[in-house]
Biopython code that builds the backbone (N, CA, C, O; Angstrom):
import numpy as np
from Bio.PDB.StructureBuilder import StructureBuilder

atoms = [
    (1, "UNK", "N", (0.847, -1.165, 0.000)),
    (1, "UNK", "CA", (0.000, 0.000, 0.000)),
    (1, "UNK", "C", (0.902, 1.240, 0.000)),
    (1, "UNK", "O", (1.840, 1.333, 0.791)),
    (2, "UNK", "N", (0.610, 2.183, -0.888)),
    (2, "UNK", "CA", (1.377, 3.420, -1.010)),
    (2, "UNK", "C", (1.134, 4.310, 0.207)),
    (2, "UNK", "O", (-0.010, 4.512, 0.614)),
    (3, "UNK", "N", (2.224, 4.849, 0.793)),
    (3, "UNK", "CA", (2.095, 5.746, 1.944)),
    (3, "UNK", "C", (2.279, 7.202, 1.543)),
    (3, "UNK", "O", (1.366, 8.013, 1.700)),
    (4, "UNK", "N", (3.471, 7.539, 1.020)),
    (4, "UNK", "CA", (3.724, 8.930, 0.652)),
    (4, "UNK", "C", (4.898, 9.037, -0.302)),
    (4, "UNK", "O", (5.717, 8.124, -0.408)),
    (5, "UNK", "N", (4.969, 10.164, -0.994)),
    (5, "UNK", "CA", (6.083, 10.476, -1.868)),
    (5, "UNK", "C", (6.909, 11.566, -1.174)),
    (5, "UNK", "O", (6.384, 12.618, -0.810)),
    (6, "UNK", "N", (8.192, 11.302, -0.997)),
    (6, "UNK", "CA", (9.092, 12.243, -0.335)),
    (6, "UNK", "C", (9.523, 13.331, -1.319)),
    (6, "UNK", "O", (9.438, 13.130, -2.530)),
    (7, "UNK", "N", (9.988, 14.490, -0.815)),
    (7, "UNK", "CA", (10.366, 15.604, -1.689)),
    (7, "UNK", "C", (11.429, 15.252, -2.731)),
    (7, "UNK", "O", (11.442, 15.839, -3.812)),
    (8, "UNK", "N", (12.316, 14.307, -2.425)),
    (8, "UNK", "CA", (13.368, 13.959, -3.388)),
    (8, "UNK", "C", (12.932, 12.907, -4.405)),
    (8, "UNK", "O", (13.737, 12.494, -5.239)),
    (9, "UNK", "N", (11.672, 12.465, -4.354)),
    (9, "UNK", "CA", (11.149, 11.532, -5.342)),
    (9, "UNK", "C", (11.007, 10.107, -4.855)),
    (9, "UNK", "O", (10.382, 9.286, -5.527)),
    (10, "UNK", "N", (11.572, 9.794, -3.701)),
    (10, "UNK", "CA", (11.425, 8.436, -3.175)),
    (10, "UNK", "C", (9.980, 8.199, -2.765)),
    (10, "UNK", "O", (9.262, 9.140, -2.425)),
    (11, "UNK", "N", (9.554, 6.937, -2.797)),
    (11, "UNK", "CA", (8.202, 6.581, -2.404)),
    (11, "UNK", "C", (8.250, 5.575, -1.268)),
    (11, "UNK", "O", (9.080, 4.666, -1.268)),
    (12, "UNK", "N", (7.362, 5.740, -0.306)),
    (12, "UNK", "CA", (7.272, 4.820, 0.819)),
    (12, "UNK", "C", (6.022, 3.964, 0.667)),
    (12, "UNK", "O", (4.947, 4.463, 0.334)),
    (13, "UNK", "N", (6.180, 2.663, 0.918)),
    (13, "UNK", "CA", (5.084, 1.713, 0.838)),
    (13, "UNK", "C", (4.989, 0.941, 2.147)),
    (13, "UNK", "O", (5.988, 0.750, 2.840)),
    (14, "UNK", "N", (3.788, 0.503, 2.476)),
    (14, "UNK", "CA", (3.559, -0.310, 3.670)),
    (14, "UNK", "C", (3.290, -1.730, 3.228)),
    (14, "UNK", "O", (2.411, -1.978, 2.403)),
    (15, "UNK", "N", (4.049, -2.663, 3.780)),
    (15, "UNK", "CA", (3.866, -4.077, 3.494)),
    (15, "UNK", "C", (3.376, -4.757, 4.768)),
    (15, "UNK", "O", (4.018, -4.660, 5.814)),
    (16, "UNK", "N", (2.242, -5.444, 4.679)),
    (16, "UNK", "CA", (1.648, -6.073, 5.859)),
    (16, "UNK", "C", (1.576, -7.579, 5.645)),
    (16, "UNK", "O", (1.078, -8.047, 4.622)),
    (17, "UNK", "N", (2.078, -8.333, 6.624)),
    (17, "UNK", "CA", (1.966, -9.792, 6.622)),
    (17, "UNK", "C", (1.068, -10.164, 7.790)),
    (17, "UNK", "O", (1.519, -10.280, 8.929)),
    (18, "UNK", "N", (-0.215, -10.349, 7.487)),
    (18, "UNK", "CA", (-1.191, -10.603, 8.557)),
    (18, "UNK", "C", (-0.979, -11.950, 9.216)),
    (18, "UNK", "O", (-1.242, -12.097, 10.409)),
    (19, "UNK", "N", (-0.507, -12.941, 8.464)),
    (19, "UNK", "CA", (-0.288, -14.270, 9.029)),
    (19, "UNK", "C", (0.786, -14.238, 10.116)),
    (19, "UNK", "O", (0.650, -14.893, 11.150)),
    (20, "UNK", "N", (1.841, -13.481, 9.882)),
    (20, "UNK", "CA", (2.927, -13.394, 10.857)),
    (20, "UNK", "C", (2.737, -12.210, 11.796)),
    (20, "UNK", "O", (3.534, -12.010, 12.712)),
    (21, "UNK", "N", (1.681, -11.420, 11.574)),
    (21, "UNK", "CA", (1.392, -10.251, 12.392)),
    (21, "UNK", "C", (2.569, -9.268, 12.390)),
    (21, "UNK", "O", (2.991, -8.771, 13.434)),
    (22, "UNK", "N", (3.092, -8.998, 11.162)),
    (22, "UNK", "CA", (4.230, -8.104, 11.008)),
    (22, "UNK", "C", (3.940, -7.100, 9.910)),
    (22, "UNK", "O", (3.119, -7.347, 9.025)),
    (23, "UNK", "N", (4.622, -5.962, 9.974)),
    (23, "UNK", "CA", (4.545, -4.987, 8.893)),
    (23, "UNK", "C", (5.923, -4.381, 8.676)),
    (23, "UNK", "O", (6.785, -4.414, 9.554)),
    (24, "UNK", "N", (6.105, -3.831, 7.489)),
    (24, "UNK", "CA", (7.382, -3.209, 7.149)),
    (24, "UNK", "C", (7.115, -2.009, 6.257)),
    (24, "UNK", "O", (6.150, -1.993, 5.493)),
    (25, "UNK", "N", (7.967, -1.016, 6.359)),
    (25, "UNK", "CA", (7.888, 0.147, 5.472)),
    (25, "UNK", "C", (8.993, -0.014, 4.445)),
    (25, "UNK", "O", (10.173, -0.090, 4.789)),
    (26, "UNK", "N", (8.598, -0.064, 3.181)),
    (26, "UNK", "CA", (9.530, -0.257, 2.079)),
    (26, "UNK", "C", (9.756, 1.067, 1.367)),
    (26, "UNK", "O", (8.863, 1.911, 1.283)),
    (27, "UNK", "N", (10.947, 1.226, 0.866)),
    (27, "UNK", "CA", (11.318, 2.466, 0.192)),
    (27, "UNK", "C", (11.671, 2.147, -1.254)),
    (27, "UNK", "O", (12.462, 1.241, -1.514)),
    (28, "UNK", "N", (11.094, 2.880, -2.189)),
    (28, "UNK", "CA", (11.373, 2.679, -3.603)),
    (28, "UNK", "C", (11.993, 3.952, -4.168)),
    (28, "UNK", "O", (11.437, 5.043, -4.044)),
    (29, "UNK", "N", (13.149, 3.787, -4.786)),
    (29, "UNK", "CA", (13.831, 4.920, -5.409)),
    (29, "UNK", "C", (13.522, 4.864, -6.904)),
    (29, "UNK", "O", (13.864, 3.887, -7.570)),
    (30, "UNK", "N", (12.878, 5.903, -7.433)),
    (30, "UNK", "CA", (12.523, 5.893, -8.857)),
    (30, "UNK", "C", (13.752, 5.805, -9.756)),
    (30, "UNK", "O", (14.830, 6.289, -9.408)),
    (31, "UNK", "N", (13.574, 5.187, -10.901)),
    (31, "UNK", "CA", (14.673, 5.009, -11.851)),
    (31, "UNK", "C", (15.259, 6.352, -12.287)),
    (31, "UNK", "O", (16.471, 6.459, -12.478)),
    (32, "UNK", "N", (14.415, 7.384, -12.447)),
    (32, "UNK", "CA", (14.930, 8.693, -12.880)),
    (32, "UNK", "C", (15.859, 9.292, -11.836)),
    (32, "UNK", "O", (16.833, 9.958, -12.187)),
    (33, "UNK", "N", (15.571, 9.064, -10.545)),
    (33, "UNK", "CA", (16.451, 9.555, -9.492)),
    (33, "UNK", "C", (17.756, 8.770, -9.478)),
    (33, "UNK", "O", (18.828, 9.349, -9.300)),
    (34, "UNK", "N", (17.672, 7.452, -9.666)),
    (34, "UNK", "CA", (18.878, 6.636, -9.726)),
    (34, "UNK", "C", (19.756, 7.070, -10.896)),
    (34, "UNK", "O", (20.975, 7.180, -10.762)),
    (35, "UNK", "N", (19.124, 7.315, -12.048)),
    (35, "UNK", "CA", (19.878, 7.737, -13.226)),
    (35, "UNK", "C", (20.526, 9.100, -13.014)),
    (35, "UNK", "O", (21.657, 9.322, -13.448)),
    (36, "UNK", "N", (19.819, 10.014, -12.351)),
    (36, "UNK", "CA", (20.376, 11.338, -12.073)),
    (36, "UNK", "C", (21.608, 11.223, -11.170)),
    (36, "UNK", "O", (22.603, 11.916, -11.384)),
    (37, "UNK", "N", (21.542, 10.353, -10.167)),
    (37, "UNK", "CA", (22.687, 10.164, -9.267)),
    (37, "UNK", "C", (23.867, 9.568, -10.017)),
    (37, "UNK", "O", (25.010, 9.974, -9.808)),
    (38, "UNK", "N", (23.593, 8.600, -10.893)),
    (38, "UNK", "CA", (24.672, 7.995, -11.679)),
    (38, "UNK", "C", (25.326, 9.016, -12.608)),
    (38, "UNK", "O", (26.548, 9.028, -12.760)),
    (39, "UNK", "N", (24.512, 9.874, -13.230)),
    (39, "UNK", "CA", (25.082, 10.850, -14.168)),
    (39, "UNK", "C", (25.913, 11.906, -13.435)),
    (39, "UNK", "O", (26.942, 12.342, -13.950)),
    (40, "UNK", "N", (25.480, 12.323, -12.241)),
    (40, "UNK", "CA", (26.276, 13.272, -11.457)),
    (40, "UNK", "C", (27.627, 12.676, -11.093)),
    (40, "UNK", "O", (28.655, 13.346, -11.187)),
    (41, "UNK", "N", (27.620, 11.409, -10.675)),
    (41, "UNK", "CA", (28.878, 10.747, -10.319)),
    (41, "UNK", "C", (29.755, 10.576, -11.555)),
    (41, "UNK", "O", (30.978, 10.683, -11.465)),
    (42, "UNK", "N", (29.141, 10.310, -12.707)),
    (42, "UNK", "CA", (29.912, 10.152, -13.943)),
    (42, "UNK", "C", (30.598, 11.468, -14.316)),
    (42, "UNK", "O", (31.737, 11.459, -14.783)),
    (43, "UNK", "N", (29.919, 12.591, -14.115)),
    (43, "UNK", "CA", (30.534, 13.898, -14.381)),
    (43, "UNK", "C", (31.749, 14.110, -13.483)),
    (43, "UNK", "O", (32.791, 14.584, -13.936)),
    (44, "UNK", "N", (31.607, 13.758, -12.218)),
    (44, "UNK", "CA", (32.737, 13.894, -11.281)),
    (44, "UNK", "C", (33.878, 12.963, -11.687)),
    (44, "UNK", "O", (35.048, 13.328, -11.582)),
    (45, "UNK", "N", (33.533, 11.752, -12.155)),
    (45, "UNK", "CA", (34.556, 10.797, -12.576)),
    (45, "UNK", "C", (35.328, 11.337, -13.783)),
    (45, "UNK", "O", (36.544, 11.169, -13.868)),
    (46, "UNK", "N", (34.628, 11.980, -14.706)),
    (46, "UNK", "CA", (35.297, 12.547, -15.875)),
    (46, "UNK", "C", (36.225, 13.701, -15.475)),
    (46, "UNK", "O", (37.237, 13.938, -16.135)),
    (47, "UNK", "N", (35.888, 14.410, -14.410)),
    (47, "UNK", "CA", (36.710, 15.531, -13.956)),
    (47, "UNK", "C", (37.962, 15.060, -13.221)),
    (47, "UNK", "O", (38.918, 15.822, -13.079)),
    (48, "UNK", "N", (37.964, 13.806, -12.749)),
    (48, "UNK", "CA", (39.101, 13.266, -11.996)),
    (48, "UNK", "C", (40.285, 13.032, -12.930)),
    (48, "UNK", "O", (40.134, 12.449, -14.004)),
    (49, "UNK", "N", (41.442, 13.485, -12.519)),
    (49, "UNK", "CA", (42.673, 13.270, -13.279)),
    (49, "UNK", "C", (43.706, 12.633, -12.344)),
    (49, "UNK", "O", (44.090, 13.237, -11.342)),
    (50, "UNK", "N", (44.155, 11.420, -12.665)),
    (50, "UNK", "CA", (45.169, 10.787, -11.814)),
    (50, "UNK", "C", (46.418, 11.663, -11.711)),
    (50, "UNK", "O", (46.890, 12.205, -12.711)),
    (51, "UNK", "N", (46.935, 11.792, -10.519)),
    (51, "UNK", "CA", (48.151, 12.577, -10.293)),
    (51, "UNK", "C", (47.922, 14.073, -10.239)),
    (51, "UNK", "O", (48.886, 14.837, -10.212)),
    (52, "UNK", "N", (46.675, 14.513, -10.223)),
    (52, "UNK", "CA", (46.410, 15.948, -10.250)),
    (52, "UNK", "C", (46.755, 16.640, -8.933)),
    (52, "UNK", "O", (46.884, 17.864, -8.899)),
    (53, "UNK", "N", (46.904, 15.886, -7.861)),
    (53, "UNK", "CA", (47.238, 16.511, -6.578)),
    (53, "UNK", "C", (48.749, 16.646, -6.373)),
    (53, "UNK", "O", (49.182, 17.311, -5.432)),
    (54, "UNK", "N", (49.549, 16.034, -7.228)),
    (54, "UNK", "CA", (51.002, 16.102, -7.073)),
    (54, "UNK", "C", (51.463, 17.522, -7.362)),
    (54, "UNK", "O", (51.271, 18.028, -8.467)),
    (55, "UNK", "N", (52.065, 18.156, -6.382)),
    (55, "UNK", "CA", (52.561, 19.510, -6.543)),
    (55, "UNK", "C", (51.497, 20.587, -6.439)),
    (55, "UNK", "O", (51.821, 21.773, -6.502)),
    (56, "UNK", "N", (50.246, 20.212, -6.282)),
    (56, "UNK", "CA", (49.161, 21.189, -6.180)),
    (56, "UNK", "C", (48.796, 21.328, -4.708)),
    (56, "UNK", "O", (48.064, 20.500, -4.166)),
    (57, "UNK", "N", (49.295, 22.355, -4.070)),
    (57, "UNK", "CA", (49.102, 22.506, -2.632)),
    (57, "UNK", "C", (47.737, 23.065, -2.264)),
    (57, "UNK", "O", (47.379, 23.075, -1.086)),
    (58, "UNK", "N", (46.971, 23.527, -3.234)),
    (58, "UNK", "CA", (45.663, 24.113, -2.946)),
    (58, "UNK", "C", (44.529, 23.096, -2.962)),
    (58, "UNK", "O", (43.409, 23.408, -2.559)),
    (59, "UNK", "N", (44.811, 21.895, -3.420)),
    (59, "UNK", "CA", (43.764, 20.887, -3.542)),
    (59, "UNK", "C", (44.114, 19.687, -2.681)),
    (59, "UNK", "O", (44.652, 18.699, -3.181)),
    (60, "UNK", "N", (43.816, 19.764, -1.406)),
    (60, "UNK", "CA", (44.231, 18.721, -0.483)),
    (60, "UNK", "C", (43.253, 17.557, -0.411)),
    (60, "UNK", "O", (43.633, 16.453, -0.020)),
    (61, "UNK", "N", (42.004, 17.790, -0.783)),
    (61, "UNK", "CA", (40.985, 16.750, -0.663)),
    (61, "UNK", "C", (40.356, 16.500, -2.026)),
    (61, "UNK", "O", (39.930, 17.433, -2.706)),
    (62, "UNK", "N", (40.302, 15.233, -2.414)),
    (62, "UNK", "CA", (39.632, 14.842, -3.649)),
    (62, "UNK", "C", (38.378, 14.062, -3.258)),
    (62, "UNK", "O", (38.450, 13.186, -2.397)),
    (63, "UNK", "N", (37.233, 14.360, -3.870)),
    (63, "UNK", "CA", (36.026, 13.604, -3.545)),
    (63, "UNK", "C", (36.164, 12.155, -4.010)),
    (63, "UNK", "O", (36.687, 11.890, -5.093)),
    (64, "UNK", "N", (35.694, 11.229, -3.191)),
    (64, "UNK", "CA", (35.791, 9.807, -3.529)),
    (64, "UNK", "C", (34.492, 9.282, -4.111)),
    (64, "UNK", "O", (34.509, 8.392, -4.961)),
    (65, "UNK", "N", (33.351, 9.830, -3.658)),
    (65, "UNK", "CA", (32.054, 9.339, -4.126)),
    (65, "UNK", "C", (30.984, 10.369, -3.813)),
    (65, "UNK", "O", (31.147, 11.224, -2.943)),
    (66, "UNK", "N", (29.881, 10.264, -4.550)),
    (66, "UNK", "CA", (28.698, 11.051, -4.235)),
    (66, "UNK", "C", (27.667, 10.070, -3.690)),
    (66, "UNK", "O", (26.969, 9.400, -4.451)),
    (67, "UNK", "N", (27.582, 9.995, -2.379)),
    (67, "UNK", "CA", (26.697, 9.026, -1.747)),
    (67, "UNK", "C", (25.396, 9.726, -1.362)),
    (67, "UNK", "O", (25.411, 10.657, -0.556)),
    (68, "UNK", "N", (24.276, 9.288, -1.928)),
    (68, "UNK", "CA", (22.993, 9.895, -1.575)),
    (68, "UNK", "C", (22.652, 9.634, -0.108)),
    (68, "UNK", "O", (23.049, 8.616, 0.458)),
    (69, "UNK", "N", (21.928, 10.546, 0.489)),
    (69, "UNK", "CA", (21.579, 10.437, 1.904)),
    (69, "UNK", "C", (20.811, 9.159, 2.198)),
    (69, "UNK", "O", (21.074, 8.495, 3.201)),
    (70, "UNK", "N", (19.863, 8.807, 1.332)),
    (70, "UNK", "CA", (19.061, 7.618, 1.601)),
    (70, "UNK", "C", (19.916, 6.358, 1.583)),
    (70, "UNK", "O", (19.605, 5.395, 2.285)),
    (71, "UNK", "N", (20.997, 6.347, 0.785)),
    (71, "UNK", "CA", (21.878, 5.189, 0.752)),
    (71, "UNK", "C", (22.703, 5.108, 2.038)),
    (71, "UNK", "O", (22.920, 4.020, 2.571)),
    (72, "UNK", "N", (23.159, 6.259, 2.533)),
    (72, "UNK", "CA", (23.874, 6.269, 3.814)),
    (72, "UNK", "C", (22.976, 5.770, 4.940)),
    (72, "UNK", "O", (23.417, 5.010, 5.803)),
    (73, "UNK", "N", (21.711, 6.199, 4.929)),
    (73, "UNK", "CA", (20.761, 5.752, 5.956)),
    (73, "UNK", "C", (20.541, 4.249, 5.863)),
    (73, "UNK", "O", (20.459, 3.565, 6.882)),
    (74, "UNK", "N", (20.444, 3.734, 4.634)),
    (74, "UNK", "CA", (20.247, 2.292, 4.453)),
    (74, "UNK", "C", (21.456, 1.516, 4.972)),
    (74, "UNK", "O", (21.299, 0.506, 5.657)),
    (75, "UNK", "N", (22.656, 1.986, 4.647)),
    (75, "UNK", "CA", (23.863, 1.320, 5.134)),
    (75, "UNK", "C", (23.934, 1.359, 6.649)),
    (75, "UNK", "O", (24.349, 0.380, 7.270)),
    (76, "UNK", "N", (23.534, 2.476, 7.261)),
    (76, "UNK", "CA", (23.546, 2.575, 8.718)),
    (76, "UNK", "C", (22.558, 1.594, 9.342)),
    (76, "UNK", "O", (22.835, 1.017, 10.393)),
    (77, "UNK", "N", (21.412, 1.405, 8.701)),
    (77, "UNK", "CA", (20.448, 0.416, 9.218)),
    (77, "UNK", "C", (21.011, -0.992, 9.113)),
    (77, "UNK", "O", (20.762, -1.828, 9.982)),
    (78, "UNK", "N", (21.771, -1.262, 8.051)),
    (78, "UNK", "CA", (22.338, -2.600, 7.850)),
    (78, "UNK", "C", (23.379, -2.944, 8.913)),
    (78, "UNK", "O", (23.462, -4.097, 9.337)),
    (79, "UNK", "N", (24.170, -1.971, 9.350)),
    (79, "UNK", "CA", (25.220, -2.291, 10.328)),
    (79, "UNK", "C", (24.713, -2.247, 11.761)),
    (79, "UNK", "O", (25.426, -2.663, 12.674)),
    (80, "UNK", "N", (23.514, -1.759, 11.978)),
    (80, "UNK", "CA", (22.917, -1.785, 13.312)),
    (80, "UNK", "C", (23.608, -0.849, 14.289)),
    (80, "UNK", "O", (23.859, 0.313, 13.969)),
    (81, "UNK", "N", (23.916, -1.349, 15.478)),
    (81, "UNK", "CA", (24.472, -0.514, 16.539)),
    (81, "UNK", "C", (25.900, -0.054, 16.241)),
    (81, "UNK", "O", (26.370, 0.915, 16.837)),
    (82, "UNK", "N", (26.586, -0.730, 15.338)),
    (82, "UNK", "CA", (27.950, -0.313, 14.995)),
    (82, "UNK", "C", (27.989, 1.048, 14.321)),
    (82, "UNK", "O", (29.066, 1.624, 14.163)),
    (83, "UNK", "N", (26.834, 1.573, 13.918)),
    (83, "UNK", "CA", (26.835, 2.877, 13.253)),
    (83, "UNK", "C", (27.279, 3.995, 14.203)),
    (83, "UNK", "O", (27.619, 5.086, 13.746)),
    (84, "UNK", "N", (27.280, 3.744, 15.494)),
    (84, "UNK", "CA", (27.738, 4.746, 16.459)),
    (84, "UNK", "C", (29.245, 4.674, 16.691)),
    (84, "UNK", "O", (29.828, 5.555, 17.323)),
    (85, "UNK", "N", (29.866, 3.620, 16.177)),
    (85, "UNK", "CA", (31.317, 3.469, 16.260)),
    (85, "UNK", "C", (31.911, 4.010, 14.953)),
    (85, "UNK", "O", (31.746, 3.399, 13.897)),
    (86, "UNK", "N", (32.596, 5.148, 15.024)),
    (86, "UNK", "CA", (33.079, 5.822, 13.813)),
    (86, "UNK", "C", (33.995, 4.942, 12.974)),
    (86, "UNK", "O", (33.900, 4.940, 11.746)),
    (87, "UNK", "N", (34.882, 4.194, 13.628)),
    (87, "UNK", "CA", (35.821, 3.358, 12.878)),
    (87, "UNK", "C", (35.099, 2.212, 12.169)),
    (87, "UNK", "O", (35.381, 1.920, 11.006)),
    (88, "UNK", "N", (34.173, 1.567, 12.869)),
    (88, "UNK", "CA", (33.428, 0.462, 12.261)),
    (88, "UNK", "C", (32.553, 0.959, 11.118)),
    (88, "UNK", "O", (32.429, 0.296, 10.089)),
    (89, "UNK", "N", (31.949, 2.125, 11.302)),
    (89, "UNK", "CA", (31.092, 2.709, 10.264)),
    (89, "UNK", "C", (31.925, 3.062, 9.026)),
    (89, "UNK", "O", (31.514, 2.779, 7.900)),
    (90, "UNK", "N", (33.089, 3.677, 9.234)),
    (90, "UNK", "CA", (33.958, 4.045, 8.115)),
    (90, "UNK", "C", (34.446, 2.801, 7.379)),
    (90, "UNK", "O", (34.511, 2.788, 6.150)),
    (91, "UNK", "N", (34.787, 1.759, 8.130)),
    (91, "UNK", "CA", (35.256, 0.512, 7.523)),
    (91, "UNK", "C", (34.159, -0.114, 6.666)),
    (91, "UNK", "O", (34.432, -0.597, 5.566)),
    (92, "UNK", "N", (32.925, -0.109, 7.160)),
    (92, "UNK", "CA", (31.796, -0.677, 6.434)),
    (92, "UNK", "C", (31.512, 0.129, 5.160)),
    (92, "UNK", "O", (31.308, -0.445, 4.091)),
    (93, "UNK", "N", (31.501, 1.454, 5.281)),
    (93, "UNK", "CA", (31.236, 2.304, 4.125)),
    (93, "UNK", "C", (32.349, 2.179, 3.076)),
    (93, "UNK", "O", (32.078, 2.178, 1.875)),
    (94, "UNK", "N", (33.590, 2.075, 3.534)),
    (94, "UNK", "CA", (34.713, 1.911, 2.618)),
    (94, "UNK", "C", (34.589, 0.587, 1.851)),
    (94, "UNK", "O", (34.842, 0.535, 0.647)),
    (95, "UNK", "N", (34.199, -0.479, 2.559)),
    (95, "UNK", "CA", (34.023, -1.780, 1.898)),
    (95, "UNK", "C", (32.895, -1.719, 0.865)),
    (95, "UNK", "O", (33.013, -2.289, -0.220)),
    (96, "UNK", "N", (31.816, -1.036, 1.199)),
    (96, "UNK", "CA", (30.697, -0.901, 0.262)),
    (96, "UNK", "C", (31.138, -0.137, -0.980)),
    (96, "UNK", "O", (30.823, -0.538, -2.101)),
    (97, "UNK", "N", (31.871, 0.966, -0.788)),
    (97, "UNK", "CA", (32.291, 1.779, -1.924)),
    (97, "UNK", "C", (33.329, 1.071, -2.792)),
    (97, "UNK", "O", (33.397, 1.326, -3.994)),
    (98, "UNK", "N", (34.128, 0.197, -2.214)),
    (98, "UNK", "CA", (35.123, -0.543, -2.979)),
    (98, "UNK", "C", (34.513, -1.716, -3.738)),
    (98, "UNK", "O", (35.159, -2.276, -4.623)),
    (99, "UNK", "N", (33.274, -2.097, -3.407)),
    (99, "UNK", "CA", (32.625, -3.220, -4.087)),
    (99, "UNK", "C", (32.176, -2.800, -5.489)),
    (99, "UNK", "O", (31.971, -1.616, -5.759)),
    (100, "UNK", "N", (32.031, -3.771, -6.358)),
    (100, "UNK", "CA", (31.591, -3.499, -7.731)),
    (100, "UNK", "C", (30.146, -3.031, -7.782)),
    (100, "UNK", "O", (29.748, -2.361, -8.735)),
    (101, "UNK", "N", (29.365, -3.368, -6.785)),
    (101, "UNK", "CA", (27.951, -3.015, -6.761)),
    (101, "UNK", "C", (27.744, -1.494, -6.778)),
    (101, "UNK", "O", (26.785, -1.008, -7.377)),
    (102, "UNK", "N", (28.630, -0.752, -6.130)),
    (102, "UNK", "CA", (28.459, 0.697, -6.002)),
    (102, "UNK", "C", (29.520, 1.475, -6.776)),
    (102, "UNK", "O", (29.816, 2.618, -6.427)),
    (103, "UNK", "N", (30.088, 0.886, -7.805)),
    (103, "UNK", "CA", (31.113, 1.591, -8.576)),
    (103, "UNK", "C", (30.545, 2.783, -9.335)),
    (103, "UNK", "O", (31.291, 3.684, -9.719)),
    (104, "UNK", "N", (29.220, 2.799, -9.559)),
    (104, "UNK", "CA", (28.607, 3.906, -10.291)),
    (104, "UNK", "C", (28.624, 5.222, -9.512)),
    (104, "UNK", "O", (28.559, 6.293, -10.116)),
    (105, "UNK", "N", (28.710, 5.160, -8.191)),
    (105, "UNK", "CA", (28.699, 6.406, -7.419)),
    (105, "UNK", "C", (30.101, 6.871, -7.040)),
    (105, "UNK", "O", (30.262, 7.928, -6.430)),
    (106, "UNK", "N", (31.122, 6.081, -7.401)),
    (106, "UNK", "CA", (32.501, 6.495, -7.148)),
    (106, "UNK", "C", (32.888, 7.612, -8.101)),
    (106, "UNK", "O", (32.504, 7.584, -9.270)),
    (107, "UNK", "N", (33.641, 8.595, -7.623)),
    (107, "UNK", "CA", (34.041, 9.726, -8.464)),
    (107, "UNK", "C", (35.538, 9.770, -8.711)),
    (107, "UNK", "O", (35.992, 10.540, -9.558)),
    (108, "UNK", "N", (36.310, 8.977, -8.007)),
    (108, "UNK", "CA", (37.756, 8.960, -8.183)),
    (108, "UNK", "C", (38.229, 7.568, -8.555)),
    (108, "UNK", "O", (37.447, 6.618, -8.577)),
    (109, "UNK", "N", (39.500, 7.457, -8.845)),
    (109, "UNK", "CA", (40.055, 6.166, -9.199)),
    (109, "UNK", "C", (40.638, 5.462, -7.985)),
    (109, "UNK", "O", (40.713, 6.035, -6.898)),
    (110, "UNK", "N", (41.045, 4.235, -8.175)),
    (110, "UNK", "CA", (41.686, 3.476, -7.104)),
    (110, "UNK", "C", (40.725, 2.956, -6.061)),
    (110, "UNK", "O", (39.513, 2.904, -6.272)),
    (111, "UNK", "N", (41.288, 2.574, -4.935)),
    (111, "UNK", "CA", (40.488, 2.038, -3.826)),
    (111, "UNK", "C", (40.561, 3.006, -2.652)),
    (111, "UNK", "O", (41.483, 3.815, -2.546)),
    (112, "UNK", "N", (39.570, 2.904, -1.775)),
    (112, "UNK", "CA", (39.562, 3.754, -0.580)),
    (112, "UNK", "C", (40.289, 3.068, 0.549)),
    (112, "UNK", "O", (40.393, 3.623, 1.643)),
]
sb = StructureBuilder()
sb.init_structure("model")
sb.init_model(0)
sb.init_chain("A")
sb.init_seg("    ")
for serial, (resi, resn, name, xyz) in enumerate(atoms, 1):
    if name == "N":
        sb.init_residue(resn, " ", resi, " ")
    sb.init_atom(name, np.array(xyz, "f"), 0.0, 1.0, " ", f" {name:<3s}", serial, name[0])
structure = sb.get_structure()
């Protein structure tokens, strides 16, 4: 059952299992929003130049990925209570970004 459409285009649905007396709220990200996120990351990837920080003292930080907020929230739900441990959270996010599944949102080369 449809619940609401969020300002960024995501949709929330209610799933009810009466036999097990359980319910869940499901989140659907529209394809157009997914495509927009992929294209933004692709633009950043095209702007990345290997070795561009060598000798350039004004550019100390290079973006590694454009991670949408809803994806960060989903990853935090997956790791449970470890999300309050900064090192464990960073390790989990780094592993996710290094996986082939999320290579579309990476903006730089190499591994994290």
